[in-house]
N, C-alpha and C positions, 0 to 999 in steps of 0.2 A: 424212290432212291433213299437209301439209309444214310442218315447223318446223326450221330449221337455222341454223347460224352461217356466214355468208359470211366473217366475220373473227371468230375466237374472242375472247371477252371479255378485256379487259386485255392485248391484243397491243401490245407496244411496238415502234414503228417510228421509224427515223431517216432513211429513204430511201424512194423510190417502190417500189411492189410490188403484188402481186396476191394475192387471197385464194383460198379453196378453191372448186372448181367444185361446184355443187349441181344435181342433176337435178330439174327442175321439170315434167317431161313428164306426170306423173300429176295435176297440178293441174286440178281440174274447171272453175273459173271463170277461171283464169289471172290472178288478182288477188292481190296480196301487200301486206302491211304490212312495210316495212323500218324498222328502228330502229337508228340510229347512236348509240352511247353512248360519248362521249368522257369518259374518267375522269381523265386527267392530261395537262398541257401545260406548256410553258415560255413565257415572254412573247415577243411579237413573232414569231409564226409562224402559218402557215396550213396547213389540211388540205383537200385537194380529193378527194372520193370520187365515183366513177362506177361504174355497173353495166354489165358487158358481157354480151352474149348469144351463144349458140352453138347450132348445130343438132346437133353431135356431141360437144361437150365438149373438142375439141382445136383446132379452127379458130375463132377469136373474131372477131366483127364489129368493124370499125374504128370504127364509130359506136356510142357507148353507148346502151343502152335507157333509161337514167335517169342523172341527174347531181344530186347534192345541191348546194345552194348552198355556197359556200366557208365554212369554219368556222374560228373563231379562239379559241373558248372551250369549256370543259367543259360538258356537258349531254347530254340525250337529245333526239334530233331524229327524229321520225317522217316517213315518206315513203310515199305510196301509189303502187304500181306496178301498172299494168294492162297485161297482155300479150295481151288479147283480139284485138287487131289484128295480132299478131305470132305466128301459130301455128307458125312455123319455129323459134322459140326454145325449146329443150329444156333448156338449161343456163344458169345464171347464175353470175357471178363478180364480185367487187369488185376495183376498181383504185384505188390511192391515190397521190397526189403530195403531198409536203410541202415547205415553204419556210420559211426563217428570215432575218430581217434585223435590223439594229440592233447593239447592244453585246453583248459576250460571245461565247460559242462560236457558230460558224456552223452547227453540226449541229442540225437540228431534232429534236424528240422529242415524239411523241404516243403516248398509251396509249388504245386504243379497241377497240370491238367492233362488229360489224354483224350483227344478227339478221334473219332472213327468216321470215315467218309467213304461210301461206296464209289468205286470207279465205274462209271456207266459202261455197259456191255459193248456198245458200238465203239467207244474210245479204246477199250481194252482189246477188242478183236482187231482193230486197225493197228494198234501198237504191236500186237503179237505178229501180225502179217508183215509189218515193215521191219521188225527186229531181225538183225543179222546175228547168227551164232558166232561165238568167239572162235577164232582159229587156233 
């Protein structure tokens, strides 16, 4: 079972960047729980986090496989990522962009982490079987 940090906890960032590449090729169900944990911010700034996929861990797709809604506050934000329809994705990596506006320093500052946890196949298949489609 895969459990890894795409961005290590309490990573401080002041500019855009990329996290660590994580091999997800052994994931049975290709479904993951991503948890974005923002632990420190300054006022009047935003954080945009997306997840890029790659077949080989070096060339990254230009279109992200997932994008978190823009964040402005501390907190934990879960996100379900299902790669069942994207069998070519063998590696994942986080990308972030930060912005700041208003008074004071123009340099943004966020402290956050992003964890990836594989959802076990037996739990995933049971949830899919029990899920009712929206009417």
